C-alpha positions, 0 to 999 in steps of 0.5 A: 520501527521505519516510519513512512509518508502516504501522499496523494499526488495531484496537479496541486500538491508537491511533485513526486521528485520534490517530496521524495528528495524532501522525505529521503534527506529526513530519514524517512523510509518509505513513500506511498502512493495511493490511487482511484481511478475515478469517481462516479457521480452517483454512488451509494458506497459509503466513505471508509472514514466517514463523512465526505470523500475528501478532494484529493480522492477525486484528483489523485495521480496514477501511482505507477506514473508518480512513483518512477519520478520519485524513483529516479531522484532518490537512492534509499528511499522505498517507493509503495502502493498504498494501496493499488486497487488490483481489482480494477487493474488488469493482472498481465499488465499489473505484474509488468508495471510492478516488475517494471518500477521494481527494476527502475528503483533497484529493488525499492517497491513496495506492493501495497494492495486492497479489495476496495470499498468503492462499489460503484468505482469497480462496476465501471472497470466490469468488477463485481463488488460481491467478488472482488476478494477472490478477483484479487487473490486470483490476480495475485496468485497470477501475478505471483506466477508471471514473476517467477517463472519463464512460462507461466499459467494461471487457471483460476474462476476469474483469471485464466491464461495459458502458458505465456512469457513476459519480462522483466522480471522483479530485482526483489526475489521471488518478488516485491513484497506485498501488504494487504491493506484494510481492516481487521480481522477480513484484510488480516486474514487475507494478508496471512492467505497470499501475501507478504505483510498487513497494511492496517489504517490507524484510526479508522472508524469501528470497533476493529480500529484500536491498533494496540487491540488488534495487532496482538490478535493478528499475531494470534492468527498468524500463529495458528496459520503457522506463520511467524510474526517475525517474519509477516510486517504490519505496516501501519498507515495514518499513524498519529504525531504522537511520541509516546504512541508511537514507541508503543507501536514499535514495542508492540512489534509494528515494523512500519508506521506511516503518516498521512500527509495532505495534498499540498505544495512544500509550504505546507509539508515541509514543515510536517516532515521537519517535525517528523523527522525529530520524531524519527530520531527519537523513536530510533533511540 
């Protein structure tokens, strides 16, 4: 099982270069950058983790700006969006951003996506909350056409374009792996339908948040859909700093567990990374 780290890059946190180098030096496999374009002042949407939205959610930088900086400072560290809000981005431009980052990183990009939860944020982008899941699916399907064909076209309810040409194409073939983030069973069902893996959150509030219980259910869904669980990695975010639990995740077949770091400077982050580096060595034994 690989270990990754999720980090909200802000103007008061470690820089992408600093953190990426520190992660790679300590044996971390991946770095995941989340996103929110903004937060409307008047909001009714409930924060999925409960309570108030942390400040770093308001302040987070664009992942397609910070991840290239991390790519330039490293050679093996994988770089992911955790998650990209596809419902709030133009699919043609997003396809180019993904392909460009995959080229710049020499095939190290992991495309984590989500349908989103903040209805008011989406509305400012012209996205209707109730139909966001289908919109995301169509945009992903359209991007796959762009990444894999010299002359791509797509005709759906929400995404529609005639034959067009655009480069670069991703280094990874047929495209960077797509992970759908979100809770069981809805996100798992979406991932099984059109993605390469699923990215649940450990400890998220709700009855379907127990990783040890939902992963076997997800594997059963995969088999029912005719997909092999061995070819469908589950990447867990928000993993606790608990060796015994991490070993149970590993033995359950989880491919990756990522720690959620605070948006802070090196004096706060490096001691956390050092503790996790010790866990990495023990998990691999």
